[in-house]
N, C-alpha and C positions, 0 to 999 in steps of 0.2 A: 247367102247361106253360110259363108265363112264367118261373117259377123255374128250370126246366130250361134254358131258352134263356140265362138270365142266367149260370148256372153254366158252361155250355159256352163262352159268350163270355169269361168271366173266365179259364177254363182256356186258351183260345186266346191271350188277351193275355199271360198268364204265360209260356206256351210261346214266344211271339214275343220277349218281353223276354229270356228265357233264351238263345235263339239269338242275339239281338243282342249280348248280353254276351259269349257265347262267340266271336263273330266279332270283336268289339272286342278281346278278349284276344289273338286270333291276329294281328291287325294290330299291336298293341303288342309282341308277341313278335318279329314280323318286323322292326319298327322298332328294337327293342333290339338285335337281331342285326346290323342294318346299322350302327347307331351304334357298337356295340362291336367295331369292326374291330380285329383283333389288334395291328396296328402303330400304331393311333391314327387320329385324324381332326382336321381343322381347319375352321373356319367364321368368318364375321363375324356380329355380333349387335348389336341395339339393345334396350335395356331402358327401359321407361317405367312410371311408377306409383309410389305411396307416396313422393312427393317425391323420386324418383330417376330421373334421365335420363342415360343413358350409351350410347356406342357403342364397339365395339372388336372384337378378334379373340379367338378361343379355340382352344386345342389340347386334345384329350382323349385319354386312353388308359386304358381301364378306369375306375376311380373317380378317377384322377388328372386334373387339369386345370391349365392355365396360361392366364390371361386378362389381356389388356392393354386399358386404356382411356386416355383423355387424363388422367384423374385418378389412376389407380392401376394397379399390376401385382400380380396374385395368382398364387401358386403353391400347389398342393394335391397332396400325395403319397399321398393315400388316408387319411391320419390328421391330419396337421398342415397348417395353412394359414398362409402368410406373405403379408401385405398391405403392399406398399410404397406409401406416400402421397407423391406427387411434390411437392406444395406445401410440405411441411415436412420432407422427407428423413427419413421415419420408417418403420420396419417393425414391424408388429404381428404377433405369433405367437399362434395360437389353435387349439383343436380344435373345429371348427364343428359345429353340429347339422344335421339333415337339412333343416330349413326355411332355415337360413342358407346352406347349399350351394345350394339351389334358387334363392335370390335372385340368384346370380351365374352359376351353371352351368345353362344351358338344357337340358342333357342329363341332369340328375340324376334326372328322372322315370323313367328306365329302371331305377333301383334302388328306386323307390317303389311303382310301380303294382300290384305283386303283394301288397302288404301292407295289407289292410283297405279297399281301394277298390272301389266298385261302378262299372260301366261302362254307357254307352249310346253309340251311334254313328250318324252319318248321313253321307251322301256329299254333297259340296257343291263345285262348281267344280273338279272333277278331284282333289279331296282327300277323305280320310277326316277327319271331325271327331269325335274321341273325347272324351266328357264323363266325367270321373271325379269321384266324390263320396265323402266319408268323414265320419264323425262322430268327435269326440274326437281329431282330428289338427290340427296347426298349419296345414297346408295342407288346407283343408276341401273345396275344389273346384278342378278344373283342366280346361281345354280344350286339346287337342292337335290341331293341324292338320298332317296327314301326307300326303305325296304318294302317290297311288294306285299309281303305277308305281315310284317310287324308294324308297318306305318311309323317307323322310327327313323329319323335322319341319321345318316352315317357321315355325311359331309355337307358343309355349307361353304360355297365360294361366292364372294361378293366383290363388286368393283365400286370404288369411289374415285374422286379426281386424282388421288394419290396412287392408284393402281389396284391390283388384286390382292385379296387376302383369302387364305384357305383355312378352314377349321375342320379337322377330322374328329369324329366323335366315336367313342367306344364304350362298351359295357353299360349301356343305358338300362336302368331298372327303376321301377316305381318304388316309392319310399313313403314313410309317414314322418314328416319333418316339422319340428316346432318353429313357430314364427320368430322366436328369439334368435335363431341362428343367422338371420338375415340382417341383423343390426350390430354394429360395432359396440363392444363393451370395453370402456376405458379401463376397467379394473383388471382386464387381462393384459393390458399394455401400459402399466403405470408410468413408465419413463418416456413413452413416445411423445414426440412433439406433434401437436394437432394444428393443422393449417386449414382454415375454413375458406374455401374458394367460391362459395356461393354468392 
């Protein structure tokens, strides 16, 4: 009889976890749809962790983004990234990895969560808090704080082998952005040294 109770309890727990994961997936799907506004979106952000502290603004459109901080300006057109470092008037060109993109683009999770992650979710202070975990990935763990009514993220915390990074997001709004703003224009920085790291 005790074994039967244990099996029933285990099955109920597995069922509850499965429903929780499905609900978390629906929340992430709705959030991805909100963030992936056809014309684009803009927000302010603050990054802290892994010896990195920066605040700035970001514009996104699909996989493209344009981020500006006091130290640097970054353009990403979906494949190529240009990083202009203000202190030495230098532009680095690279084809970044998924984890490198996540380090500067707080919305990159919308292209990651369907690929090999497990989910759990809780409701806290008017938000959904979705916990993603995965093995064998550079980003092993992630917490997303998402508004229950707006389905916009206010915080992304993720863990790599180097430790935790937190990205706080504010003032999210839909926009109608031109594709040209996601590519570096050398005419705007005529004296900058360009270093191709691809």
